[in-house]
C-alpha positions in Angstrom: -24.7 -20.9 40.7 -24.0 -23.6 38.0 -21.0 -23.9 35.7 -23.0 -23.0 32.9 -24.4 -19.8 34.7 -20.9 -19.0 35.3 -19.9 -19.6 31.7 -22.7 -17.3 30.5 -21.9 -14.5 32.6 -18.4 -14.8 31.7 -19.2 -14.8 28.1 -21.3 -12.0 28.8 -19.1 -10.0 30.4 -16.2 -10.3 27.9 -18.4 -9.7 24.9 -19.3 -6.2 26.9 -15.6 -5.4 27.6 -14.7 -6.0 24.0 -17.6 -3.4 23.0 -16.3 -1.1 25.7 -12.8 -1.3 24.1 -14.0 -0.7 20.6 -16.5 2.0 21.6 -13.8 3.7 23.8 -10.9 3.6 21.1 -13.0 4.7 18.1 -14.5 7.5 19.9 -11.5 8.9 20.8 -10.3 8.8 17.3 -13.0 10.3 16.3 -13.3 13.1 18.8 -9.5 13.6 18.2 -10.1 14.0 14.6 -12.7 16.6 15.3 -10.7 18.5 17.4 -8.2 18.7 14.6 -10.8 19.7 12.2 -10.1 16.7 9.7 -12.3 14.8 7.4 -15.2 13.8 8.1 -15.7 16.0 11.0 -13.9 19.2 9.4 -12.6 20.5 5.9 -8.9 19.2 6.3 -8.1 16.3 4.2 -6.8 13.4 5.8 -5.4 11.8 2.6 -1.8 12.0 3.5 1.0 10.5 1.0 -0.2 7.2 -0.3 -4.0 7.2 1.2 -4.4 10.0 -1.3 -2.4 8.8 -4.2 -3.0 5.0 -4.1 -5.5 4.2 -1.6 -8.7 6.5 -2.1 -8.2 5.8 -6.1 -8.3 2.0 -5.5 -11.2 2.5 -3.3 -12.9 4.4 -5.9 -12.0 2.0 -8.8 -13.4 -1.0 -6.3 -16.8 1.0 -6.3 -16.9 0.9 -10.2 -16.3 -2.5 -9.6 -19.1 -3.3 -7.2 -21.5 -1.0 -9.3 -20.5 -2.5 -12.6 -19.1 1.1 -13.8 -16.0 -0.3 -14.7 -14.8 -1.5 -18.2 -12.5 -4.0 -16.2 -12.8 -6.4 -13.6 -10.7 -7.9 -11.0 -8.5 -9.6 -13.7 -7.5 -6.5 -15.5 -7.9 -2.7 -15.1 -8.4 -1.3 -18.4 -8.0 2.1 -16.8 -4.3 2.5 -15.7 -1.3 2.1 -17.6 -3.1 1.7 -20.9 -4.2 -1.8 -19.4 -2.7 -3.3 -16.6 -3.1 -6.5 -14.2 -5.4 -5.8 -11.2 -5.7 -9.3 -9.4 -2.5 -8.4 -7.3 -3.5 -4.7 -7.1 -7.0 -6.2 -5.1 -5.4 -8.8 -3.0 -2.7 -6.5 -1.5 -4.7 -3.0 -1.2 -8.4 -3.9 -1.2 -9.0 -7.4 0.7 -9.5 -5.9 4.0 -13.2 -6.7 4.4 -13.9 -3.1 5.6 -13.0 -1.8 2.4 -15.8 -3.4 0.7 -18.5 -1.1 2.7 -17.2 1.3 -0.2 -20.1 0.2 -2.2 -22.7 1.5 0.1 -21.5 5.2 -0.4 -22.1 7.3 -3.3 -18.7 7.5 -5.2 -18.3 10.9 -4.9 -18.1 10.3 -1.0 -15.4 7.4 -1.0 -13.0 9.5 1.1 -16.0 8.4 4.1 -15.9 4.7 3.6 -11.9 4.9 3.6 -12.4 6.8 6.8 -14.3 3.8 8.4 -11.7 1.2 7.1 -9.3 2.4 9.7 -11.8 3.4 12.5 -13.7 0.0 12.2 -10.0 -1.5 12.3 -9.2 0.4 15.4 -12.5 -0.9 16.7 -12.2 -4.4 15.8 -8.6 -4.8 16.9 -9.2 -3.4 20.4 -12.2 -5.5 20.9 -9.9 -8.7 19.7 -7.2 -7.8 21.8 -9.6 -7.7 25.0 -10.7 -11.2 24.0 -7.0 -12.3 23.5 -6.2 -11.0 26.9 -8.9 -12.7 28.8 -7.2 -16.0 27.5 -3.7 -15.0 28.6 -4.4 -14.6 32.1 -8.1 -14.3 34.1 -8.8 -10.8 35.4 -11.4 -8.0 35.2 -13.0 -7.5 31.9 -13.3 -4.1 31.9 -9.6 -3.4 32.9 -8.2 -5.6 29.9 -10.4 -3.4 27.8 -8.8 -0.1 28.8 -5.4 -1.7 28.1 -6.7 -2.8 24.6 -7.7 0.9 24.1 -3.8 1.7 24.0 -3.1 -1.2 21.7 -6.2 0.0 19.3 -4.3 3.7 19.3 -1.0 2.8 19.6 1.8 4.7 17.6 1.9 2.1 14.8 -2.0 2.8 14.3 -1.5 6.6 14.1 1.6 6.8 11.9 2.0 3.9 9.9 -1.4 2.0 9.9 -4.0 4.7 9.4 -2.7 6.1 6.2 -2.5 2.4 5.0 -6.2 1.1 5.2 -5.2 -2.7 4.0 -2.5 -2.6 6.9 -5.4 -1.9 9.6 -6.5 -5.6 9.1 -3.2 -6.5 10.4 -4.5 -4.9 13.8 -6.9 -7.6 14.1 -4.8 -10.1 12.9 -2.4 -10.4 15.8 -4.9 -10.9 18.6 -7.2 -13.2 16.0 -4.2 -15.5 15.6 -2.9 -15.1 19.2 -6.4 -16.4 19.9 -6.2 -19.4 17.2 -3.1 -20.6 19.0 -5.0 -20.1 22.6 -7.3 -22.7 21.4 -4.1 -24.9 20.3 -2.9 -24.6 23.9 -6.4 -26.0 25.2 -6.8 -28.8 22.5 -9.8 -27.0 21.1 -11.2 -25.3 17.8 -8.8 -26.4 15.3 -11.2 -25.9 12.5 -12.1 -22.3 13.8 -8.8 -21.5 14.4 -7.3 -22.6 10.7 -10.3 -20.5 9.4 -9.0 -17.4 11.5 -5.5 -17.7 10.3 -7.0 -18.1 7.0 -8.8 -15.2 7.1 -5.7 -12.7 8.7 -3.8 -13.7 5.6 -6.6 -13.2 2.8 -7.3 -9.7 4.3 -3.6 -8.7 4.4 -0.9 -11.1 4.2 1.9 -8.7 4.9 0.8 -7.8 8.2 -0.5 -11.4 8.7 2.9 -12.7 8.2 4.1 -10.4 11.0 1.3 -11.3 13.2 1.7 -15.0 12.9 5.3 -14.9 14.0 4.7 -12.6 16.9 1.9 -15.4 17.9 4.1 -18.1 17.3 6.6 -16.4 19.6 3.8 -15.9 22.5 3.0 -19.5 21.9 6.3 -20.6 22.6 6.4 -18.5 25.9 3.6 -20.2 27.1 4.4 -23.7 26.2 7.7 -22.8 27.8 5.8 -21.6 30.8 3.6 -24.5 30.9 3.9 -27.2 33.8 3.0 -30.1 31.7 5.3 -32.6 30.9 7.4 -31.7 27.5 5.7 -34.6 25.4 2.3 -33.0 26.6 3.2 -29.4 25.2 4.5 -30.9 21.7 1.0 -31.4 21.1 -0.3 -28.0 20.9 2.9 -26.8 19.0 2.2 -29.7 16.3 -1.5 -28.4 16.4 -0.7 -24.9 15.8 1.8 -25.7 12.9 -0.7 -27.5 11.2 -3.2 -24.9 11.6 -0.6 -22.5 10.5 -0.2 -24.4 7.4 -3.5 -25.1 6.2 -4.5 -21.6 7.3 -2.0 -20.1 5.0 -2.8 -22.6 2.2 -6.3 -21.5 2.2 -5.5 -18.1 1.3 -2.9 -19.0 -0.9 -3.9 -17.1 -4.0 -3.2 -13.8 -2.1 0.4 -14.7 -2.0 1.1 -16.7 -5.2 -0.7 -14.1 -7.3 1.1 -11.1 -5.8 4.4 -12.8 -5.8 4.1 -13.4 -9.5 2.9 -9.7 -10.1 6.0 -8.4 -7.5 8.4 -10.3 -9.9 6.9 -9.2 -12.9 7.0 -5.4 -11.4 9.0 -2.3 -12.2 12.2 -2.9 -9.5 11.7 -0.4 -6.4 14.5 2.2 -5.5 17.1 -0.1 -3.6 16.2 0.3 0.0 19.3 0.0 2.3 19.2 0.0 6.4 21.3 2.6 7.6 21.7 1.0 10.9 20.1 0.8 14.6 19.0 3.9 16.3 20.8 4.8 19.6 19.2 3.3 22.4 18.0 5.9 24.0 16.2 7.3 20.9 14.4 3.9 20.6 13.7 3.8 24.1 11.9 7.3 23.9 9.6 5.8 21.4 7.5 4.4 24.2 6.8 7.6 25.6 3.1 8.3 24.4 2.3 11.7 22.4 5.3 12.5 20.1 6.6 11.6 16.5 10.3 11.4 15.8 11.6 13.6 13.0 13.4 10.5 11.7 12.3 6.4 11.3 12.2 4.7 14.4 9.7 1.9 15.2 6.3 3.5 16.3 5.6 1.4 19.5 3.7 3.4 22.2 0.8 2.1 23.8 -0.7 4.8 26.1 0.8 5.6 29.3 -1.6 2.6 31.4 0.0 0.1 29.1 3.7 1.6 29.6 3.4 1.8 33.4 2.0 -1.7 33.8 4.4 -2.8 31.6 7.1 -1.4 33.5 5.7 -2.6 36.5 6.1 -6.4 35.6 9.3 -6.7 36.8 8.7 -5.5 40.3 5.4 -7.7 40.7 6.1 -10.4 43.4 2.7 -12.2 42.5 4.0 -12.9 38.8 6.2 -16.2 39.0 9.5 -15.3 38.5 9.9 -17.6 35.4 6.5 -15.7 33.7 8.2 -12.3 34.2 11.6 -13.2 33.1 9.7 -14.7 30.0 8.0 -11.9 29.2 10.3 -9.3 29.7 12.9 -11.2 27.5 10.3 -11.8 25.0 10.2 -8.0 24.7 13.6 -7.1 24.7 14.2 -9.8 22.0 11.3 -8.4 19.9 12.2 -5.0 20.3 16.2 -6.0 19.5 14.8 -7.7 16.4 13.5 -4.6 14.6 16.9 -2.6 14.6 18.9 -5.6 13.6 19.3 -6.0 9.8 18.8 -10.0 9.6 15.6 -9.9 11.6 14.1 -6.8 9.9 14.4 -9.0 6.8 12.5 -12.0 8.7 9.8 -9.5 9.8 9.2 -7.8 6.3 9.6 -10.8 4.3 13.2 -11.1 3.5 13.2 -7.4 1.9 13.7 -4.1 3.3 10.9 -1.9 2.8 10.9 1.4 0.9 9.8 3.9 3.1 10.2 3.0 6.9 11.8 -0.1 7.8 9.8 -0.5 11.1 6.3 -2.1 9.6 6.1 -4.6 12.0 6.2 -2.5 15.0 2.2 -3.1 15.9 3.2 -6.5 17.1 5.7 -5.1 19.8 2.9 -2.7 20.7 0.7 -6.0 21.1 3.4 -7.9 23.1 3.5 -4.5 25.3 -0.3 -4.7 26.1 -0.1 -8.5 26.7 2.9 -8.2 29.3 1.0 -5.1 30.9 -1.7 -7.3 31.3 0.1 -10.1 32.8 1.1 -7.8 35.3 -2.4 -5.9 35.9 -4.4 -9.3 36.3 -2.1 -10.5 39.4 -3.2 -7.6 40.8 0.2 -5.5 41.4 1.0 -3.8 44.6 2.2 -0.4 45.4 5.9 -1.9 45.4 5.2 -3.3 41.9 3.4 0.4 40.8 5.7 2.8 42.0 8.6 0.5 40.9 7.0 0.9 37.3 6.4 4.5 37.6 9.9 4.9 38.8 11.2 3.1 35.7 8.9 5.3 33.8 10.7 8.4 35.2 14.0 7.2 34.4 12.6 6.5 30.9 11.3 10.1 30.4 14.3 11.5 31.7 16.7 9.5 29.8 14.5 10.7 26.5 14.7 14.1 27.4 15.9 16.0 24.1 15.3 13.4 21.7 13.1 14.6 18.7 10.2 12.3 19.7 9.8 13.5 23.2 7.5 16.9 22.7 5.5 19.2 25.1 2.6 16.6 24.2 4.6 13.6 25.5 5.2 15.8 28.8 1.5 16.3 29.2 0.5 12.6 28.3 3.4 11.1 30.6 3.6 13.5 33.3 -0.3 14.3 33.8 -1.7 11.0 32.5 0.9 9.0 34.3 -0.4 10.6 37.6 -3.9 10.0 37.1 -3.2 6.6 36.3 -0.9 5.7 38.9 -3.2 7.4 41.6 -6.4 5.0 40.4 -4.2 2.0 40.4 -2.5 2.8 44.0 -6.2 3.4 45.3 -7.4 -0.3 43.5 -4.0 -1.9 45.1 -5.0 -0.3 48.7 -8.4 -0.6 49.0 -9.8 -3.3 46.1 -13.1 -4.4 48.3 -14.4 -1.1 49.0 -17.0 -0.5 46.3 -16.7 3.3 46.5 -13.1 3.3 45.9 -13.2 0.6 43.2 -15.8 2.6 41.3 -14.3 5.9 41.7 -10.7 4.3 40.7 -12.7 2.7 37.3 -14.1 6.1 36.6 -10.6 7.7 36.6 -8.9 5.1 35.0 -11.5 5.3 32.2 -11.4 8.9 31.9 -7.8 9.0 32.2 -7.0 6.2 29.2 -9.9 8.3 27.3 -8.4 11.8 27.5 -5.1 10.3 27.1 -6.1 8.7 23.7 -7.6 11.5 22.4 -4.7 13.7 23.2 -2.3 11.2 22.1 -4.3 10.9 18.8 -4.5 14.6 18.2 -1.0 15.5 18.9 0.5 12.9 16.9 -1.5 13.6 13.8 -1.0 17.4 14.1 2.6 16.5 14.4 2.8 14.3 11.2 0.5 16.6 9.1 3.0 19.3 9.5 6.0 17.2 7.7 6.2 18.2 4.1 6.2 14.7 3.0 2.6 14.2 4.7 1.1 17.4 3.9 -2.9 16.4 3.1 -4.0 16.6 -0.3 -7.9 16.6 -1.6 -8.7 14.2 -3.9 -12.3 14.4 -4.8 -12.5 18.0 -4.9 -14.9 19.8 -6.8 -12.5 20.4 -9.6 -11.9 16.6 -9.5 -15.5 16.1 -10.1 -15.7 18.2 -12.8 -13.0 16.4 -14.3 -14.6 13.2 -13.6 -17.7 14.5 -15.6 -16.1 15.6 -18.5 -14.2 12.4 -19.1 -17.5 10.1 -18.9 -18.9 12.5 -21.3 -16.3 12.0 -23.9 -16.0 8.6 -23.3 -15.9 6.1 -26.2 -14.0 3.1 -25.1 -12.7 0.9 -27.1 -13.1 2.9 -29.9 -10.9 5.4 -28.2 -9.0 6.3 -25.1 -10.1 9.2 -22.7 -7.1 9.7 -20.7 -6.7 12.2 -17.7 -3.7 13.5 -18.7 -0.3 13.8 -16.6 -0.8 13.4 -12.8 -3.0 16.5 -11.4 -5.2 15.3 -8.6 -3.7 11.8 -7.6 -1.0 9.5 -8.6 -3.5 7.3 -10.0 -6.1 10.0 -11.9 -7.5 7.1 -14.3 -8.6 5.3 -11.0 -9.9 8.2 -9.5 -11.7 9.8 -12.3 -12.2 7.1 -14.8 -10.8 6.9 -18.4 -8.3 5.0 -19.9 -4.8 6.5 -19.3 -1.2 5.9 -18.8 -0.7 6.9 -15.4 -0.3 4.3 -12.8 0.9 4.2 -9.3 1.2 0.7 -7.6 3.9 -1.4 -6.2 2.6 -4.0 -8.9 3.1 -1.9 -12.0 4.9 -4.2 -14.4 8.2 -3.5 -15.4 7.1 -4.2 -19.1 4.7 -1.1 -18.7 7.2 1.3 -17.2 9.9 0.4 -20.0 7.3 0.7 -22.9 6.0 4.2 -21.9 9.2 5.6 -20.9 10.7 4.0 -24.2 8.4 5.9 -26.1 8.5 9.4 -24.3 6.4 9.6 -21.1 7.5 10.3 -17.9 8.2 8.4 -14.7 8.5 8.9 -11.0 9.9 6.6 -7.9 12.4 4.8 -10.9 9.1 4.1 -12.9 6.7 2.6 -10.3 4.5 5.9 -10.6 4.1 6.3 -14.8 2.5 9.3 -16.8 0.7 9.6 -19.9 2.5 10.9 -22.9 2.2 14.8 -23.4 3.7 14.5 -27.1 0.8 14.3 -30.0 2.5 10.9 -31.5 2.7 9.2 -27.8 -1.0 10.3 -27.3 -2.1 9.0 -30.9 -0.3 5.8 -30.5 -2.2 4.9 -27.7 -5.5 5.8 -29.2 -5.9 8.7 -27.0 -8.7 10.7 -28.7 -9.6 12.6 -25.9 -7.4 14.4 -22.7 -7.3 16.4 -19.9 -4.8 19.3 -20.2 -3.8 21.0 -16.8 -0.9 23.0 -17.9 -3.0 25.3 -20.1 -5.4 26.4 -17.3 -4.2 27.0 -14.1 -6.3 26.1 -11.6 -8.5 24.1 -14.0 -8.3 22.0 -16.9 -9.1 22.3 -20.6 -10.5 19.0 -22.7 -8.6 18.4 -25.7 -9.7 16.6 -28.8 -6.9 14.7 -31.4 -7.1 11.8 -34.2 -5.5 8.9 -32.6 -4.6 5.2 -33.9 -7.2 2.6 -33.5 -6.8 0.3 -30.4 -6.1 -2.5 -33.0 -3.8 -2.1 -36.1 -2.3 -4.2 -38.6 1.6 -3.8 -39.4 3.8 -5.4 -41.8 5.8 -7.7 -39.9 9.4 -5.4 -39.7 11.9 -5.1 -37.2 11.5 -1.8 -35.2 13.9 0.8 -35.4 15.2 1.4 -31.8 17.7 4.3 -32.5 15.9 6.9 -30.8 12.5 7.7 -28.9 11.5 9.1 -32.3 12.4 6.0 -34.5 10.8 4.1 -31.7 7.3 5.9 -32.5 7.7 6.2 -36.0 8.4 2.1 -35.9 4.7 1.9 -34.4 3.1 4.4 -36.3 4.3 2.9 -39.5 5.4 6.4 -40.9 8.1 8.7 -41.2 6.6 12.1 -39.2 10.1 13.4 -37.2 13.3 15.2 -38.7 15.8 14.2 -35.9 18.9 16.6 -36.2 21.9 16.1 -34.5 22.5 19.2 -32.5 25.7 21.2 -32.6 27.0 23.0 -29.1 27.2 26.5 -29.8 27.9 28.4 -26.0 28.1 27.7 -22.4 29.2 24.5 -20.7 30.4 22.1 -23.5 28.7 18.5 -23.7 30.8 15.7 -24.2 29.7 13.2 -26.9 29.3 9.8 -25.6 27.9 6.3 -26.9 24.9 6.8 -25.2 24.4 10.6 -26.2 25.7 13.5 -24.5 27.0 14.4 -21.3 25.7 18.0 -20.2 28.0 19.5 -17.4 26.0 21.0 -14.3 25.6 24.8 -14.9 27.4 27.2 -12.5 25.1 29.5 -10.8 25.1 32.5 -12.6 26.7 31.4 -15.6 26.0 30.9 -19.2 23.8 27.9 -20.0 24.6 25.1 -22.2 23.4 26.2 -25.8 22.6 23.8 -28.8 21.6 24.5 -32.0 19.7 22.2 -34.5 18.2 22.5 -38.2 15.0 21.6 -39.1 12.2 22.5 -41.8 10.6 25.9 -40.8 7.1 25.8 -39.0 7.5 22.1 -37.6 6.9 22.1 -34.2 10.0 21.0 -32.0 10.2 18.8 -29.4 13.1 17.7 -26.6 13.4 14.4 -25.0 16.1 14.9 -22.0 14.6 12.6 -19.4 17.2 12.8 -17.0 17.8 16.6 -17.4 17.2 18.6 -13.8 16.9 22.1 -14.3 15.6 24.1 -17.1 15.0 24.1 -20.6 14.6 27.5 -23.1 13.3 27.0 -26.7 11.4 29.2 -28.7 8.1 29.0 -26.9 9.9 30.2 -23.5 11.5 28.6 -20.5 10.0 25.3 -18.4 11.7 23.8 -15.4 12.8 20.2 -15.4 13.0 17.8 -12.5 14.6 14.8 -13.9 17.2 12.9 -12.2 18.3 9.1 -13.5 16.8 6.9 -12.6 14.0 8.1 -10.3 12.5 10.8 -12.1 12.3 10.7 -16.2 10.7 13.8 -17.7 8.6 13.2 -21.0 9.2 14.5 -24.3 8.2 18.6 -23.9 6.9 21.0 -26.7 9.9 23.4 -27.6 8.1 25.8 -29.8 7.7 26.0 -33.7 11.0 26.0 -35.6 11.7 29.7 -36.8 11.8 30.8 -40.1 15.4 30.5 -40.9 15.3 26.9 -39.9 17.8 27.1 -36.7 16.3 25.6 -33.6 18.4 27.0 -30.4 17.9 25.0 -27.3 19.2 26.4 -24.0 19.7 24.1 -21.0 20.7 24.8 -17.4 21.6 21.2 -15.7 21.6 21.4 -12.0 23.8 18.2 -12.1 25.8 16.3 -14.9 23.4 15.0 -16.7 22.9 12.4 -19.7 20.8 13.2 -22.4 20.2 11.1 -25.8 22.5 11.5 -29.0 19.2 12.9 -30.9 17.5 14.7 -28.2 15.4 17.1 -30.7 12.5 15.6 -33.1 10.7 18.3 -35.4 7.3 17.1 -35.7 5.3 17.5 -39.3 2.0 17.7 -38.2 0.5 17.2 -41.4 2.5 14.0 -41.7 1.0 12.7 -38.5 -2.6 13.1 -39.6 -2.0 11.5 -43.0 -0.2 8.3 -41.2 -3.2 8.2 -38.8 -5.8 8.3 -41.7 -3.6 5.7 -43.7 -3.6 3.2 -41.0 -5.1 -0.3 -41.3 -7.3 -0.3 -38.3 -9.8 -3.3 -36.7 -13.1 -2.7 -38.2 -14.4 -3.4 -34.8 -13.1 -3.9 -31.2 -15.0 -5.3 -28.4 -13.4 -5.9 -24.4 -14.7 -7.5 -21.9 -13.5 -7.6 -18.3 -10.4 -9.2 -19.4 -10.7 -10.1 -22.9 -10.5 -8.4 -26.4 -11.8 -9.1 -29.6 -10.7 -7.6 -33.0 -12.5 -8.1 -36.3 -9.7 -7.2 -39.0 -10.0 -6.8 -42.7 -10.4 -10.1 -44.4 -7.1 -11.6 -45.3 -4.7 -9.6 -43.4 -1.1 -10.1 -42.8 1.9 -9.3 -40.9 1.2 -8.2 -37.2 -1.9 -7.0 -35.1 -0.6 -4.4 -33.1 -2.8 -4.2 -29.8 -2.1 -0.8 -28.1 -1.9 -2.4 -24.5 1.5 -3.4 -22.8 2.5 -7.2 -23.4 2.4 -8.1 -19.8 2.8 -11.6 -19.0 -0.6 -13.3 -18.8 -2.0 -12.6 -22.1 -2.7 -15.1 -24.5 -4.1 -14.4 -28.5 -5.6 -16.7 -31.0 -6.0 -15.9 -34.5 -9.4 -17.1 -36.5 -9.8 -19.4 -33.2 -6.8 -21.1 -33.0 -4.6 -22.1 -30.5 -3.9 -19.4 -27.7 -0.2 -18.4 -27.5 1.4 -15.9 -25.7 1.7 -12.8 -27.9 5.1 -11.2 -28.9 6.3 -7.5 -27.5 6.5 -5.0 -30.3 8.6 -2.4 -28.4 6.4 -3.4 -25.0 3.3 -3.3 -26.9 1.2 -6.4 -27.9 2.0 -8.2 -31.1 0.0 -11.0 -32.5 1.4 -12.3 -35.5 -1.1 -13.1 -38.4 0.2 -15.6 -40.6 -0.7 -16.3 -44.2 -3.8 -14.2 -43.6 -6.6 -13.6 -40.7 -10.2 -11.9 -40.1 -10.2 -12.1 -36.1 -7.7 -11.6 -33.2 -9.2 -12.7 -29.5 -7.0 -12.1 -26.5 -7.6 -13.1 -23.2 -5.8 -12.3 -19.8 -5.1 -14.9 -17.1 -3.1 -13.5 -14.0 0.0 -15.5 -13.4 0.1 -17.3 -10.4 -3.7 -17.7 -9.8 -3.9 -21.5 -10.6 -1.4 -22.8 -8.6 -3.0 -20.5 -5.8 -6.5 -22.2 -6.4 -4.9 -25.5 -6.4 -3.3 -25.0 -2.9 -6.6 -23.4 -1.4 -8.5 -26.4 -2.8 -6.2 -29.1 -1.2 -6.3 -26.9 2.1 -10.2 -26.9 2.0 -10.2 -30.6 1.5 -8.0 -31.3 4.7 -10.2 -28.6 6.5 -13.4 -30.4 5.3 -12.1 -33.6 6.3 -11.2 -32.7 9.9 -14.5 -31.0 10.4 -16.2 -33.9 9.1 -14.1 -36.6 11.0 -14.0 -34.7 14.6 -17.8 -35.3 15.2 -17.1 -38.8 14.5 -14.3 -39.5 16.4 -15.9 -37.5 19.5 -19.2 -39.5 19.2 -17.0 -42.6 19.1 -14.4 -42.0 21.8 -16.1 -43.1 24.6 -16.9 -46.8 23.3 -13.1 -47.0 22.0 -11.2 -45.2 24.6 -13.2 -45.0 27.8 -12.7 -40.9 27.6 -13.8 -38.3 25.6 -11.4 -36.5 23.0 -10.4 -32.9 22.9 -12.7 -31.1 20.5 -11.1 -29.4 17.5 
């Protein structure tokens, strides 16, 4: 048989093995999902945590963009936070190419393509790992496919990756970048390898950075084990360095835009690493089928991968240096996940909020590679029994740890016995066809059954945790709400606001409309500060904002229609109210910032509140301070802190106590309050109508010592509000594009054009076609000085960081193109010059 025929057969078997790994891993995931009764194979939602609150809504918005049904574009999102940058969100959350399948499905079935992002990520990652294992060491293709199934359904996928669709691209990135590094070792395919690196970083730069670091470590190990002279080994290292540099620069906009957006975002709650877990606690994470009740690296890869990785130290067919090198790499990477300086290195120099072990999929990948190094050399009985003994010791040491449950013992004991028996049969009788086939069937069945059992068990454990209770996003009620918003839509003449959070933390993206609710790591600090300063609520220290719930706040943002879920338990009510135009003209005067009421009045341009200073009358006495009042905690069964204030009878009283945790009692009754500074800010709340005697009584039950403003009560004159709105000077016509706004003003307008959009960095506005300049911030809103007189204002949003990123990508593309053009010429001329071929790139 010719070398070409052999190569063709090897490629065919490799492709078949990659397909087998993909089919087995995806089938196991689907079967476990069906047995669990989870969508799309059952009625149980799979939208746990941020999957329901962020990623399903973001994919719904992507559907709108792809079908031309969004008012914004990739640069800007008019729906959320009353106008927010979007390119950073897109590049971080939606650049996984599998996410773009959402456009092929109906919008009300968006949960299905989001499920497919995870499913296809599992299949693609398993297939790519099968290919990479064949480059690390030659061996039976079907065996490395079985090991790749363990990687595709590793603990990280089941616990961390599957609820975060964008991270699933990282499962593919690790073997893809590893393959590019293998080409560097062989002096081939530099251009194609660079494109693989670029694809990994563009699809999700966060996991790509982890995958690139892990691949570089594997490359260094393979170079250290290479028998060539040191100088010959430096060339592959140089090729890899240049490949990484050019590939990463090709994807530069994903990082430059996201970095700028991150710097401008509302700061996250401080994350503190609480220290390394106990050794046995950590090692128990290698056992499949369980989940710890506290944060630990999720690393298991199934019993086949665990047994073979454990057999590596005992496998005498693997040379000692190689055994020592792979074992040392596993230990060093494992240790790096629980040491703060290296945790920072893996996660971009910041301790992540949530789990500090998001990079653990790379250790799972390294475990599978080490397992293959042993399996490819056909471990003998001594090696397999040594590995089994090591797994048994590990299981005994892990007994009593929270991650070791009944499902762990089934996966480890029953699955391990089946896998060990099949491997021993192959070791004893490798040449007998019947033994080989029977052992192969047992291995395939064992790996598949183990994958199904582990996936089902881990998902069941995770979904039972309070933090991971699945939620239904596009329910029948949510779809009714979307239809109601679409019927009321009149943008940009007015906003239709889904109202405070009801269905997901990103209702405006999920349902449509133009609301203040927004939940993203890139939520601008300007937006969070503006909304909270005007009386809206927030969660997660301002990284999840809510729409204003009071009439003045809604009017200031041009909300003519909103959904009220508080008035109809189990449903919602559509409410309409007059509101300010999107663009208004105001005199150029300094705003009054003494209280939330004066800030609202400054933007409204009229006096509509009475703001009496309250008097303490009963209960724990509040203490006056420079910032307001300090309310003591109310003792259980004790009298509530009681305040009295005088207002005009018949006015509507409102309370602003953003950090109050406990309860509030006013004329309208009692309501709970969940404020806690700085994490949770409560919005302005209605207390009820001021009694006929003009004395308003407010009772506060504080669960903890709480600061409230000096003027916490505002008594609204609704007729004055209506008159103020009717007297506003608004633009005669407003038009908006994807990231542009144009307003026609009454001729000769002076003062300031106030645009009820957050004044985030990136806006540039011009007056009457003049030069574009960054606008001012008017209490967080866009303010455009009009000068001596103006008739038009035009504003355009440009994502910060995009120009620099595109310039870097252009330079990298020029280098890539140059190499692609020059290399064939060098190859063609090489024999005449040097008498030998030049290695291809």
